[in-house]
DSSP file (Angstrom, degrees, kcal/mol; ACC not computed):
  #  RESIDUE AA STRUCTURE BP1 BP2  ACC     N-H-->O    O-->H-N    N-H-->O    O-->H-N    TCO  KAPPA ALPHA  PHI   PSI    X-CA   Y-CA   Z-CA
    1    1 A X              0   0    0      0, 0.0    90,-2.7     0, 0.0     2,-0.2   0.000 360.0 360.0 360.0 146.0  -17.7   -0.2    0.3
    2    2 A X        -     0   0    0     88,-0.2     2,-0.2     1,-0.1    88,-0.2  -0.550 360.0-146.4 -85.8 157.8  -16.5    1.3    3.5
    3    3 A X        +     0   0    0     -2,-0.2    85,-2.4    83,-0.1    86,-0.4  -0.528  32.5 171.6-120.7  62.1  -13.1    3.0    3.7
    4    4 A X     >  -     0   0    0     -2,-0.2     4,-2.3    84,-0.2     5,-0.2  -0.294  44.8-112.1 -77.1 162.6  -12.1    2.2    7.2
    5    5 A X  H  > S+     0   0    0      1,-0.2     4,-2.4     2,-0.2     5,-0.2   0.850 114.4  54.2 -62.5 -37.4   -8.7    2.9    8.7
    6    6 A X  H  > S+     0   0    0      2,-0.2     4,-2.4     1,-0.2    -1,-0.2   0.943 110.6  44.6 -64.6 -48.6   -7.8   -0.8    9.0
    7    7 A X  H  > S+     0   0    0      1,-0.2     4,-2.7     2,-0.2    -2,-0.2   0.898 114.4  50.2 -63.0 -40.4   -8.5   -1.6    5.3
    8    8 A X  H  X S+     0   0    0     -4,-2.3     4,-2.5     2,-0.2    -1,-0.2   0.885 110.1  49.9 -67.0 -37.9   -6.7    1.5    4.2
    9    9 A X  H  X S+     0   0    0     -4,-2.4     4,-2.4     2,-0.2    -2,-0.2   0.927 112.9  46.8 -64.9 -44.7   -3.7    0.7    6.3
   10   10 A X  H  X S+     0   0    0     -4,-2.4     4,-2.5     1,-0.2    -2,-0.2   0.926 113.6  48.7 -61.5 -45.3   -3.6   -2.9    4.8
   11   11 A X  H  X S+     0   0    0     -4,-2.7     4,-2.7     2,-0.2    -2,-0.2   0.905 110.7  50.6 -63.1 -41.7   -4.0   -1.5    1.3
   12   12 A X  H  X S+     0   0    0     -4,-2.5     4,-2.6     2,-0.2    -1,-0.2   0.928 111.6  47.4 -62.5 -45.5   -1.3    1.1    1.8
   13   13 A X  H  X S+     0   0    0     -4,-2.4     4,-2.2     1,-0.2    -2,-0.2   0.919 113.9  47.3 -62.4 -43.7    1.2   -1.6    3.1
   14   14 A X  H  X S+     0   0    0     -4,-2.5     4,-2.4     2,-0.2     5,-0.2   0.899 111.4  51.8 -64.2 -40.6    0.3   -3.9    0.2
   15   15 A X  H  X S+     0   0    0     -4,-2.7     4,-2.9     2,-0.2     5,-0.3   0.942 111.0  46.8 -61.0 -48.6    0.7   -1.1   -2.3
   16   16 A X  H  X S+     0   0    0     -4,-2.6     4,-1.3     1,-0.2     8,-0.2   0.897 114.6  47.3 -62.5 -40.4    4.1   -0.1   -1.0
   17   17 A X  H  < S+     0   0    0     -4,-2.2    -1,-0.2    -5,-0.2    -2,-0.2   0.867 118.5  40.3 -68.3 -36.2    5.3   -3.8   -1.0
   18   18 A X  H  < S+     0   0    0     -4,-2.4     3,-0.3    -5,-0.2    -2,-0.2   0.858 127.0  28.1 -82.9 -36.9    4.0   -4.5   -4.5
   19   19 A X  H  < S+     0   0    0     -4,-2.9    -3,-0.2    -5,-0.2    -2,-0.2   0.423 127.0  38.3-112.8   1.8    4.9   -1.3   -6.3
   20   20 A X     X  +     0   0    0     -4,-1.3     4,-1.8    -5,-0.3     5,-0.2  -0.187  69.4 132.8-136.8  44.1    8.0    0.0   -4.4
   21   21 A X  H  >  +     0   0    0     -3,-0.3     4,-3.0     1,-0.2     5,-0.2   0.863  69.6  55.1 -69.6 -34.1    9.8   -3.3   -3.6
   22   22 A X  H  > S+     0   0    0      2,-0.2     4,-2.8     1,-0.2     5,-0.4   0.930 108.0  49.4 -64.0 -43.9   13.2   -2.1   -4.8
   23   23 A X  H  > S+     0   0    0      1,-0.2     4,-1.9     2,-0.2    -1,-0.2   0.935 116.7  41.3 -60.1 -47.0   13.2    0.9   -2.5
   24   24 A X  H  X S+     0   0    0     -4,-1.8     4,-2.3    -8,-0.2    -2,-0.2   0.894 116.7  49.3 -69.2 -39.7   12.1   -1.2    0.5
   25   25 A X  H  X S+     0   0    0     -4,-3.0     4,-2.6     2,-0.2     5,-0.2   0.971 115.9  39.7 -64.5 -54.5   14.5   -4.1   -0.3
   26   26 A X  H  X S+     0   0    0     -4,-2.8     4,-2.3     1,-0.2    -1,-0.2   0.868 116.2  52.0 -68.0 -34.9   17.6   -2.0   -0.8
   27   27 A X  H  X S+     0   0    0     -4,-1.9     4,-2.4    -5,-0.4    -1,-0.2   0.920 111.7  46.9 -63.3 -43.1   16.8    0.3    2.1
   28   28 A X  H  X S+     0   0    0     -4,-2.3     4,-2.7     2,-0.2     5,-0.2   0.911 111.7  50.4 -65.4 -42.5   16.3   -2.7    4.4
   29   29 A X  H  X S+     0   0    0     -4,-2.6     4,-2.7     2,-0.2    -1,-0.2   0.916 111.6  48.7 -61.9 -42.8   19.6   -4.3    3.2
   30   30 A X  H  X S+     0   0    0     -4,-2.3     4,-2.6     2,-0.2     5,-0.3   0.924 111.9  48.7 -62.8 -44.6   21.4   -1.1    3.8
   31   31 A X  H  X S+     0   0    0     -4,-2.4     4,-2.4     1,-0.2    -2,-0.2   0.923 113.5  46.8 -61.0 -45.2   19.9   -0.7    7.3
   32   32 A X  H  X S+     0   0    0     -4,-2.7     4,-2.6     2,-0.2    -2,-0.2   0.913 112.7  50.2 -64.4 -42.7   20.8   -4.4    8.1
   33   33 A X  H  X S+     0   0    0     -4,-2.7     4,-2.2    -5,-0.2    -2,-0.2   0.940 112.6  44.5 -62.1 -48.7   24.3   -3.9    6.8
   34   34 A X  H  X S+     0   0    0     -4,-2.6     4,-2.4     1,-0.2    -1,-0.2   0.904 114.0  51.3 -63.1 -41.2   25.1   -0.8    8.7
   35   35 A X  H  X S+     0   0    0     -4,-2.4     4,-2.5    -5,-0.3     5,-0.2   0.913 109.4  50.0 -61.7 -43.2   23.5   -2.3   11.9
   36   36 A X  H  X S+     0   0    0     -4,-2.6     4,-2.8     2,-0.2    -2,-0.2   0.914 110.9  48.7 -63.1 -43.6   25.6   -5.4   11.5
   37   37 A X  H  X S+     0   0    0     -4,-2.2     4,-2.2     2,-0.2     5,-0.2   0.930 112.2  48.9 -62.4 -45.4   28.8   -3.4   11.1
   38   38 A X  H  X S+     0   0    0     -4,-2.4     4,-1.7     1,-0.2    -2,-0.2   0.921 114.4  44.8 -60.3 -45.0   28.0   -1.2   14.2
   39   39 A X  H  X S+     0   0    0     -4,-2.5     4,-1.6     2,-0.2    -1,-0.2   0.908 110.0  55.8 -67.5 -41.2   27.2   -4.2   16.3
   40   40 A X  H  X S+     0   0    0     -4,-2.8     4,-0.7     1,-0.2     3,-0.2   0.926 111.8  42.3 -57.4 -46.6   30.4   -6.1   15.1
   41   41 A X  H  < S+     0   0    0     -4,-2.2     4,-0.5     1,-0.2     3,-0.3   0.810 111.0  55.8 -73.3 -28.3   32.7   -3.3   16.2
   42   42 A X  H >X S+     0   0    0     -4,-1.7     4,-1.3    -5,-0.2     3,-0.7   0.777  96.2  65.8 -75.0 -24.0   30.9   -2.7   19.5
   43   43 A X  H 3< S+     0   0    0     -4,-1.6    -1,-0.2    -3,-0.2    -2,-0.2   0.866  97.7  55.2 -62.8 -35.6   31.4   -6.3   20.5
   44   44 A X  T 3< S+     0   0    0     -4,-0.7    -1,-0.2    -3,-0.3    -2,-0.2   0.738 104.1  54.6 -69.8 -23.5   35.1   -5.8   20.6
   45   45 A X  T <4 S-     0   0    0     -3,-0.7     2,-0.2    -4,-0.5    -1,-0.2   0.876 114.1 -83.7 -85.2 -39.1   34.9   -2.8   23.1
   46   46 A X     X  -     0   0    0     -4,-1.3     4,-2.3     1,-0.1    -1,-0.3  -0.791  40.0 -75.0 148.3 167.3   32.9   -4.3   25.9
   47   47 A X  H  > S+     0   0    0     -2,-0.2     4,-3.2     1,-0.2     5,-0.3   0.890 120.0  54.8 -62.3 -43.2   29.4   -5.1   27.2
   48   48 A X  H  > S+     0   0    0      1,-0.2     4,-2.2     2,-0.2    -1,-0.2   0.935 114.0  40.3 -59.7 -47.3   28.4   -1.6   28.2
   49   49 A X  H  > S+     0   0    0      2,-0.2     4,-2.9     1,-0.2    -1,-0.2   0.873 114.5  54.6 -68.1 -36.5   29.1   -0.2   24.7
   50   50 A X  H  X S+     0   0    0     -4,-2.3     4,-2.6    -8,-0.3    -2,-0.2   0.940 109.6  46.2 -62.0 -47.0   27.6   -3.3   23.1
   51   51 A X  H  X S+     0   0    0     -4,-3.2     4,-2.1     1,-0.2    -2,-0.2   0.924 114.9  47.2 -62.5 -44.5   24.3   -2.9   25.0
   52   52 A X  H  X S+     0   0    0     -4,-2.2     4,-2.7    -5,-0.3    -1,-0.2   0.917 112.5  49.9 -61.9 -43.2   24.2    0.8   24.2
   53   53 A X  H  X S+     0   0    0     -4,-2.9     4,-3.2     2,-0.2     5,-0.2   0.903 108.0  53.5 -63.5 -41.9   25.0    0.1   20.5
   54   54 A X  H  X S+     0   0    0     -4,-2.6     4,-2.3     2,-0.2    -1,-0.2   0.941 112.5  43.5 -58.1 -48.2   22.2   -2.6   20.3
   55   55 A X  H  X S+     0   0    0     -4,-2.1     4,-2.3     2,-0.2    -2,-0.2   0.930 115.9  47.8 -64.1 -45.7   19.6   -0.2   21.6
   56   56 A X  H  X S+     0   0    0     -4,-2.7     4,-3.0     1,-0.2     5,-0.2   0.904 111.6  50.3 -62.9 -42.0   20.8    2.7   19.4
   57   57 A X  H  X S+     0   0    0     -4,-3.2     4,-2.6     2,-0.2     5,-0.2   0.906 110.5  49.6 -64.4 -42.0   20.9    0.4   16.3
   58   58 A X  H  X S+     0   0    0     -4,-2.3     4,-2.1    -5,-0.2    -2,-0.2   0.934 114.7  44.0 -62.8 -45.5   17.4   -0.8   17.0
   59   59 A X  H  X S+     0   0    0     -4,-2.3     4,-2.4     2,-0.2    -2,-0.2   0.949 116.8  45.1 -64.7 -49.1   16.0    2.7   17.4
   60   60 A X  H  X S+     0   0    0     -4,-3.0     4,-2.5     1,-0.2    -2,-0.2   0.862 111.9  52.6 -65.8 -35.2   17.9    4.1   14.4
   61   61 A X  H  X S+     0   0    0     -4,-2.6     4,-2.5    -5,-0.2    -1,-0.2   0.917 110.0  48.6 -65.0 -42.7   17.0    1.2   12.2
   62   62 A X  H  X S+     0   0    0     -4,-2.1     4,-2.4    -5,-0.2    -2,-0.2   0.921 113.3  47.1 -62.3 -44.1   13.3    1.7   13.1
   63   63 A X  H  X S+     0   0    0     -4,-2.4     4,-2.1     2,-0.2    -2,-0.2   0.897 111.7  50.7 -64.9 -40.2   13.6    5.4   12.3
   64   64 A X  H  X S+     0   0    0     -4,-2.5     4,-1.4     2,-0.2    -2,-0.2   0.911 111.4  47.4 -65.1 -41.8   15.4    4.7    9.0
   65   65 A X  H  X S+     0   0    0     -4,-2.5     4,-1.2     2,-0.2     3,-0.2   0.915 111.1  51.3 -66.1 -41.4   12.8    2.2    7.9
   66   66 A X  H  X S+     0   0    0     -4,-2.4     4,-1.7     1,-0.2     3,-0.3   0.884 107.4  54.0 -61.4 -37.0   10.0    4.6    8.8
   67   67 A X  H  X S+     0   0    0     -4,-2.1     4,-0.8     1,-0.2    -1,-0.2   0.832 100.3  61.9 -66.5 -31.1   11.7    7.3    6.8
   68   68 A X  H  < S+     0   0    0     -4,-1.4     4,-0.3     1,-0.2    -1,-0.2   0.881 118.2  26.5 -60.2 -38.1   11.8    5.0    3.8
   69   69 A X  H  X S+     0   0    0     -4,-1.2     4,-2.7    -3,-0.3     5,-0.2   0.570 100.7  85.5-104.0 -10.2    8.0    4.9    3.7
   70   70 A X  H  X S+     0   0    0     -4,-1.7     4,-2.4     1,-0.2     5,-0.2   0.937  92.5  45.1 -59.8 -49.8    7.1    8.2    5.3
   71   71 A X  H  X S+     0   0    0     -4,-0.8     4,-2.3     1,-0.2    -1,-0.2   0.923 114.8  48.3 -62.3 -44.6    7.3   10.3    2.2
   72   72 A X  H  > S+     0   0    0     -4,-0.3     4,-2.4     1,-0.2    -1,-0.2   0.910 111.8  50.1 -62.6 -41.9    5.4    7.7    0.1
   73   73 A X  H  X S+     0   0    0     -4,-2.7     4,-2.4     1,-0.2    -1,-0.2   0.879 110.7  48.9 -66.4 -36.2    2.7    7.5    2.7
   74   74 A X  H  X S+     0   0    0     -4,-2.4     4,-2.0    -5,-0.2    -1,-0.2   0.876 111.7  49.6 -70.6 -35.2    2.3   11.2    2.9
   75   75 A X  H  X S+     0   0    0     -4,-2.3     4,-2.2    -5,-0.2    -2,-0.2   0.887 110.8  50.6 -66.5 -38.6    2.0   11.4   -0.9
   76   76 A X  H  X S+     0   0    0     -4,-2.4     4,-2.3     2,-0.2    -2,-0.2   0.933 109.4  50.1 -63.2 -46.3   -0.6    8.6   -0.8
   77   77 A X  H  X S+     0   0    0     -4,-2.4     4,-2.1     1,-0.2    -2,-0.2   0.897 111.0  49.8 -59.8 -41.0   -2.6   10.5    1.8
   78   78 A X  H  X S+     0   0    0     -4,-2.0     4,-2.5     2,-0.2    -1,-0.2   0.902 109.2  51.3 -64.9 -41.6   -2.5   13.7   -0.3
   79   79 A X  H  X S+     0   0    0     -4,-2.2     4,-1.8     1,-0.2    -2,-0.2   0.896 109.8  49.9 -63.1 -40.4   -3.6   11.8   -3.4
   80   80 A X  H  X>S+     0   0    0     -4,-2.3     5,-2.4     2,-0.2     4,-0.5   0.904 110.5  50.0 -65.2 -40.7   -6.6   10.4   -1.5
   81   81 A X  H ><5S+     0   0    0     -4,-2.1     3,-1.1     1,-0.2    -2,-0.2   0.925 110.8  49.4 -62.2 -43.6   -7.5   13.8   -0.2
   82   82 A X  H 3<5S+     0   0    0     -4,-2.5    -1,-0.2     1,-0.3    -2,-0.2   0.826 107.5  54.9 -65.1 -31.0   -7.3   15.2   -3.8
   83   83 A X  H 3<5S-     0   0    0     -4,-1.8    -1,-0.3    -5,-0.2    21,-0.2   0.567 119.4-110.2 -80.5  -6.7   -9.5   12.4   -5.1
   84   84 A X  T <<5S+     0   0    0     -3,-1.1     2,-0.7    -4,-0.5    22,-0.3   0.614  74.5 133.0  91.7  12.7  -12.2   13.2   -2.5
   85   85 A X      < -     0   0    0     -5,-2.4     2,-0.2    -6,-0.2    -1,-0.2  -0.871  30.6-178.6-103.3 114.2  -11.8   10.2   -0.4
   86   86 A X    >   -     0   0    0     -2,-0.7     3,-1.7     4,-0.1   -83,-0.1  -0.688  40.5 -73.3-107.3 164.6  -11.6   10.9    3.3
   87   87 A X  T 3  S+     0   0    0      1,-0.3   -83,-0.2    -2,-0.2    -1,-0.1  -0.241 114.4   4.2 -58.6 138.0  -11.1    8.4    6.2
   88   88 A X  T 3  S+     0   0    0    -85,-2.4     2,-0.5     1,-0.2    -1,-0.3   0.618  94.6 134.7  62.7  16.9  -14.1    6.2    7.0
   89   89 A X    <   -     0   0    0     -3,-1.7    -1,-0.2   -86,-0.4     2,-0.0  -0.822  55.1-124.8 -95.7 131.5  -16.1    7.6    4.1
   90   90 A X        -     0   0    0     -2,-0.5    15,-1.0   -88,-0.2     2,-0.3  -0.329  32.6-179.6 -70.5 157.6  -17.9    5.0    2.0
   91   91 A X  E     -A  104   0A   0    -90,-2.7     2,-0.4    13,-0.2    13,-0.2  -0.949  21.7-126.0-149.5 168.3  -17.3    4.9   -1.7
   92   92 A X  E     -A  103   0A   0     11,-2.5    11,-2.9    -2,-0.3     2,-0.4  -0.972  12.7-161.2-123.0 135.1  -18.5    3.0   -4.8
   93   93 A X  E     -A  102   0A   0     -2,-0.4     2,-0.3     9,-0.2     9,-0.2  -0.949  14.9-175.1-111.3 136.0  -16.3    1.2   -7.3
   94   94 A X  E     -A  101   0A   0      7,-2.6     7,-3.0    -2,-0.4     2,-0.4  -0.946  15.3-162.4-130.6 152.1  -17.7    0.3  -10.7
   95   95 A X  E     +A  100   0A   0     -2,-0.3     5,-0.2     5,-0.2     2,-0.2  -0.950  18.3 168.3-133.9 113.1  -16.5   -1.6  -13.7
   96   96 A X        -     0   0    0      3,-2.2    -2,-0.0    -2,-0.4     5,-0.0  -0.425  53.9 -83.2-109.4-167.3  -18.2   -1.1  -17.0
   97   97 A X  S    S+     0   0    0      1,-0.2     3,-0.1    -2,-0.2    -2,-0.0   0.711 123.4  28.3 -70.7 -20.2  -17.2   -2.2  -20.5
   98   98 A X  S    S+     0   0    0      1,-0.3    16,-0.9    15,-0.1     2,-0.3   0.744 120.2  12.1-113.4 -32.4  -14.9    0.8  -21.1
   99   99 A X  E     - B   0 113A   0     14,-0.2    -3,-2.2    15,-0.1     2,-0.4  -0.959  60.5-113.2-151.5 161.4  -13.5    2.1  -17.8
  100  100 A X  E     -AB  95 112A   0     12,-3.0    12,-2.3    -2,-0.3     2,-0.4  -0.824  39.7-159.8 -94.1 136.2  -13.0    1.6  -14.1
  101  101 A X  E     -AB  94 111A   0     -7,-3.0    -7,-2.6    -2,-0.4     2,-0.4  -0.935  15.9-167.4-128.0 145.2  -14.9    4.1  -12.0
  102  102 A X  E     -AB  93 110A   0      8,-2.5     8,-2.6    -2,-0.4     2,-0.5  -0.998   5.5-175.4-128.7 128.9  -14.7    5.5   -8.4
  103  103 A X  E     -AB  92 109A   0    -11,-2.9   -11,-2.5    -2,-0.4     6,-0.2  -0.931  10.5-156.6-128.7 107.3  -17.4    7.4   -6.8
  104  104 A X  E >   -A   91   0A   0      4,-0.8     3,-2.3    -2,-0.5   -13,-0.2  -0.260  40.6 -94.5 -72.7 170.6  -16.8    8.9   -3.3
  105  105 A X  T 3  S+     0   0    0    -15,-1.0    -1,-0.1     1,-0.3   -14,-0.1   0.779 124.1  65.3 -57.7 -27.6  -19.8    9.7   -1.1
  106  106 A X  T 3  S-     0   0    0    -22,-0.3    -1,-0.3     2,-0.1   -15,-0.1   0.617 111.4-121.1 -73.7 -11.3  -19.7   13.3   -2.3
  107  107 A X    <   +     0   0    0     -3,-2.3     2,-0.6     1,-0.3    -2,-0.1   0.539  60.4 145.2  90.0   7.8  -20.6   12.0   -5.8
  108  108 A X        -     0   0    0    -24,-0.1    -4,-0.8   -25,-0.1     2,-0.4  -0.719  44.4-137.2 -82.7 118.9  -17.7   13.2   -7.9
  109  109 A X  E     -B  103   0A   0     -2,-0.6     2,-0.4    -6,-0.2    -6,-0.2  -0.617  18.3-168.4 -82.3 128.1  -17.2   10.6  -10.6
  110  110 A X  E     -B  102   0A   0     -8,-2.6    -8,-2.5    -2,-0.4     2,-0.4  -0.959   9.0-169.8-114.2 134.9  -13.6    9.6  -11.3
  111  111 A X  E     -B  101   0A   0     -2,-0.4     2,-0.3   -10,-0.2   -10,-0.2  -0.948  11.2-179.6-129.4 145.5  -12.9    7.4  -14.4
  112  112 A X  E     -B  100   0A   0    -12,-2.3   -12,-3.0    -2,-0.4     2,-0.1  -0.996  30.2-118.8-140.8 135.6   -9.9    5.6  -15.7
  113  113 A X  E >>  -B   99   0A   0     -2,-0.3     3,-1.9   -14,-0.2     4,-0.5  -0.423  32.5-115.7 -67.6 151.1   -9.5    3.5  -18.9
  114  114 A X  G >4 S+     0   0    0    -16,-0.9     3,-1.0     1,-0.3    -1,-0.1   0.787 111.5  66.4 -62.7 -28.0   -8.6   -0.1  -18.2
  115  115 A X  G 34 S+     0   0    0      1,-0.3    -1,-0.3    48,-0.0   -16,-0.0   0.649 102.2  50.4 -69.7 -10.0   -5.2    0.1  -19.8
  116  116 A X  G <4 S+     0   0    0     -3,-1.9     2,-0.3     2,-0.0    -1,-0.3   0.605  92.6  94.5 -95.9 -16.6   -4.2    2.6  -17.1
  117  117 A X    <<  -     0   0    0     -3,-1.0     2,-0.4    -4,-0.5    13,-0.2  -0.592  57.3-160.1 -85.8 135.8   -5.4    0.3  -14.2
  118  118 A X  E     -C  129   0B   0     11,-2.6    11,-3.1    -2,-0.3     2,-0.3  -0.916   7.5-162.0-114.1 143.2   -2.9   -2.0  -12.4
  119  119 A X  E     +C  128   0B   0     -2,-0.4     2,-0.3     9,-0.2     9,-0.2  -0.895  12.0 179.1-123.9 151.1   -4.0   -5.1  -10.4
  120  120 A X  E     -C  127   0B   0      7,-1.7     7,-3.0    -2,-0.3     2,-0.4  -0.911  22.0-138.0-151.2 127.7   -2.4   -7.2   -7.8
  121  121 A X  E     +C  126   0B   0     -2,-0.3     2,-0.3     5,-0.2     5,-0.2  -0.687  28.3 178.3 -81.6 132.1   -3.9  -10.1   -5.9
  122  122 A X  E >   -C  125   0B   0      3,-3.1     3,-0.6    -2,-0.4    -2,-0.0  -0.770  46.0-103.1-123.9 172.8   -3.0  -10.3   -2.2
  123  123 A X  T 3  S+     0   0    0     -2,-0.3     3,-0.1     1,-0.2    17,-0.1   0.716 123.2  50.0 -67.9 -18.7   -4.0  -12.6    0.6
  124  124 A X  T 3  S-     0   0    0      1,-0.3    16,-2.4    15,-0.1    17,-0.4   0.606 125.2 -78.8 -94.3 -14.9   -6.5   -9.9    1.7
  125  125 A X  E <   -CD 122 139B   0     -3,-0.6    -3,-3.1    14,-0.3     2,-0.5  -0.988  69.7 -30.0 150.2-158.3   -8.1   -9.3   -1.6
  126  126 A X  E     -CD 121 138B   0     12,-2.1    12,-3.1    -2,-0.3     2,-0.6  -0.856  45.9-151.8-101.6 126.3   -7.6   -7.5   -4.9
  127  127 A X  E     -CD 120 137B   0     -7,-3.0    -7,-1.7    -2,-0.5     2,-0.5  -0.872  14.1-167.6 -97.3 121.6   -5.5   -4.3   -4.9
  128  128 A X  E     -CD 119 136B   0      8,-3.3     8,-2.7    -2,-0.6     2,-0.5  -0.948   7.6-176.3-115.3 124.5   -6.6   -2.0   -7.8
  129  129 A X  E     +C  118   0B   0    -11,-3.1   -11,-2.6    -2,-0.5     6,-0.2  -0.909  10.1 176.7-124.3 103.7   -4.4    1.0   -8.7
  130  130 A X  E    S+     0   0B   0     -2,-0.5     2,-0.3     4,-0.3    -1,-0.1   0.724  76.2   1.6 -78.7 -20.3   -5.9    3.3  -11.4
  131  131 A X  E >  S- D   0 134B   0      3,-0.9     3,-2.1   -13,-0.1    -1,-0.2  -0.974 100.3 -65.7-157.0 162.0   -3.0    5.8  -11.1
  132  132 A X  T 3  S+     0   0    0     -2,-0.3     3,-0.1     1,-0.3    -2,-0.0  -0.240 118.7   7.8 -56.1 136.9    0.2    6.1   -9.1
  133  133 A X  T 3  S+     0   0    0      1,-0.1     2,-0.4  -118,-0.0    -1,-0.3   0.507 109.9  95.8  70.0   9.1   -0.4    6.6   -5.3
  134  134 A X  E <   +D  131   0B   0     -3,-2.1    -3,-0.9   -55,-0.1     2,-0.3  -0.994  48.7 148.4-127.4 126.4   -4.1    5.9   -5.6
  135  135 A X  E     -     0   0B   0     -2,-0.4     2,-0.4    -6,-0.2    -6,-0.2  -0.979  30.8-149.1-155.0 160.0   -5.4    2.4   -5.0
  136  136 A X  E     -D  128   0B   0     -8,-2.7    -8,-3.3    -2,-0.3     2,-0.6  -0.997  11.3-144.4-136.1 138.4   -8.4    0.5   -3.6
  137  137 A X  E     -D  127   0B   0     -2,-0.4     2,-1.0   -10,-0.2   -10,-0.2  -0.918   4.7-160.1-103.7 121.8   -8.5   -2.8   -1.8
  138  138 A X  E     -D  126   0B   0    -12,-3.1   -12,-2.1    -2,-0.6     4,-0.1  -0.858  26.7-142.0 -97.2  99.7  -11.4   -5.0   -2.6
  139  139 A X  E     -D  125   0B   0     -2,-1.0   -14,-0.3   -14,-0.2     3,-0.1  -0.220  12.3-130.1 -66.1 151.2  -11.3   -7.3    0.4
  140  140 A X  S    S+     0   0    0    -16,-2.4     2,-0.5     1,-0.2    -1,-0.1   0.868 100.9  36.1 -64.6 -35.4  -12.1  -11.0    0.1
  141  141 A X  S    S+     0   0    0    -17,-0.4     2,-0.3     8,-0.0    -1,-0.2  -0.973  80.4 121.0-124.0 120.2  -14.5  -10.6    3.0
  142  142 A X  S    S-     0   0    0     -2,-0.5     4,-0.1     2,-0.4     7,-0.1  -0.896  72.0 -76.0-158.4-172.0  -16.6   -7.4    3.6
  143  143 A X  S    S+     0   0    0     -2,-0.3     3,-0.1     2,-0.1    -2,-0.0   0.760  96.2  92.3 -70.0 -26.9  -20.2   -6.3    3.9
  144  144 A X  S    S-     0   0    0      1,-0.1    -2,-0.4     2,-0.1     2,-0.1  -0.216  96.1 -81.4 -67.2 159.6  -21.1   -6.5    0.2
  145  145 A X     >  -     0   0    0      1,-0.1     4,-2.1     2,-0.0     3,-0.2  -0.409  37.5-132.7 -62.4 132.8  -22.6   -9.6   -1.2
  146  146 A X  H  > S+     0   0    0      1,-0.2     4,-2.5     2,-0.2     5,-0.2   0.874 104.4  50.7 -59.9 -42.2  -19.8  -12.2   -1.9
  147  147 A X  H  > S+     0   0    0      1,-0.2     4,-2.4     2,-0.2    -1,-0.2   0.880 109.0  51.9 -65.9 -37.2  -21.1  -13.0   -5.4
  148  148 A X  H  > S+     0   0    0      2,-0.2     4,-2.6     1,-0.2    -1,-0.2   0.914 110.7  48.6 -62.5 -42.6  -21.2   -9.3   -6.4
  149  149 A X  H  X S+     0   0    0     -4,-2.1     4,-2.6     2,-0.2     5,-0.2   0.933 111.8  48.1 -63.6 -46.7  -17.6   -8.9   -5.2
  150  150 A X  H  X S+     0   0    0     -4,-2.5     4,-2.4     1,-0.2    -1,-0.2   0.900 112.8  48.8 -61.2 -41.3  -16.4  -11.9   -7.1
  151  151 A X  H  X S+     0   0    0     -4,-2.4     4,-2.4     2,-0.2    -1,-0.2   0.910 111.2  50.0 -65.6 -42.5  -18.2  -10.7  -10.3
  152  152 A X  H  X S+     0   0    0     -4,-2.6     4,-2.5     2,-0.2     5,-0.2   0.941 112.4  46.5 -60.3 -49.1  -16.8   -7.2   -9.9
  153  153 A X  H  X S+     0   0    0     -4,-2.6     4,-2.8     1,-0.2     5,-0.2   0.901 111.9  51.9 -62.0 -41.3  -13.2   -8.6   -9.5
  154  154 A X  H  X S+     0   0    0     -4,-2.4     4,-2.4    -5,-0.2    -1,-0.2   0.905 110.4  48.3 -61.4 -42.3  -13.7  -10.9  -12.5
  155  155 A X  H  X S+     0   0    0     -4,-2.4     4,-2.1     2,-0.2     5,-0.2   0.944 113.7  45.8 -64.1 -48.3  -14.9   -8.0  -14.7
  156  156 A X  H  X S+     0   0    0     -4,-2.5     4,-2.8     1,-0.2     5,-0.3   0.935 114.4  48.5 -61.8 -46.3  -12.0   -5.8  -13.7
  157  157 A X  H  X S+     0   0    0     -4,-2.8     4,-2.8    -5,-0.2     5,-0.5   0.906 109.6  52.0 -61.7 -41.7   -9.5   -8.6  -14.2
  158  158 A X  H  X S+     0   0    0     -4,-2.4     4,-1.2    -5,-0.2    -1,-0.2   0.901 114.8  42.4 -63.8 -39.3  -10.8   -9.6  -17.6
  159  159 A X  H  X S+     0   0    0     -4,-2.1     4,-1.2    -5,-0.2    -2,-0.2   0.923 120.4  40.8 -72.5 -43.8  -10.6   -6.0  -18.8
  160  160 A X  H  X S+     0   0    0     -4,-2.8     4,-0.8    -5,-0.2     3,-0.3   0.952 122.5  38.6 -71.2 -49.2   -7.2   -5.2  -17.4
  161  161 A X  H  < S+     0   0    0     -4,-2.8    -1,-0.2    -5,-0.3    -3,-0.2   0.764 111.6  59.8 -74.5 -24.5   -5.5   -8.5  -18.1
  162  162 A X  H  < S+     0   0    0     -4,-1.2    -1,-0.2    -5,-0.5    -2,-0.2   0.814 106.7  47.4 -69.5 -30.4   -7.3   -8.7  -21.5
  163  163 A X  H  <        0   0    0     -4,-1.2    -1,-0.2    -3,-0.3    -2,-0.2   0.680 360.0 360.0 -81.5 -19.2   -5.6   -5.5  -22.5
  164  164 A X     <        0   0    0     -4,-0.8    -1,-0.2    -5,-0.1    -2,-0.1   0.490 360.0 360.0 -72.7 360.0   -2.2   -6.6  -21.3
């Protein structure tokens, strides 16, 4: 499988949404609440302050949301570097009877027992996370043979969900 920037960005977003939903939910609610209060009070003062407040609230809300995910994304990038996976480098995922395996192009084998692996189905494919902050997206559509991909996903799901 290739590890292109687009697939990795999609996988990162899906990972954050699936495994850090409380942080994103409560952060978003707080941002919306503070923004609403600021806009509500600026309406009473006049158009000039209202327009300035709207722009300031949009900028600050965007920055606050980016701050919510910045630390997690930098930790994710560090975990990928430590695992030997660099941007646009191909890798191999394997599933045998005992463990889930990841082999980067450099050939260092990483193994995880299935009871440690977490799965989540997304509209883009299967997100596989063998440990916190490390995950792989097996896209529904990619260069590999479709039947091989389906068989791989079926094997991983049977082992992971069978242990649950």
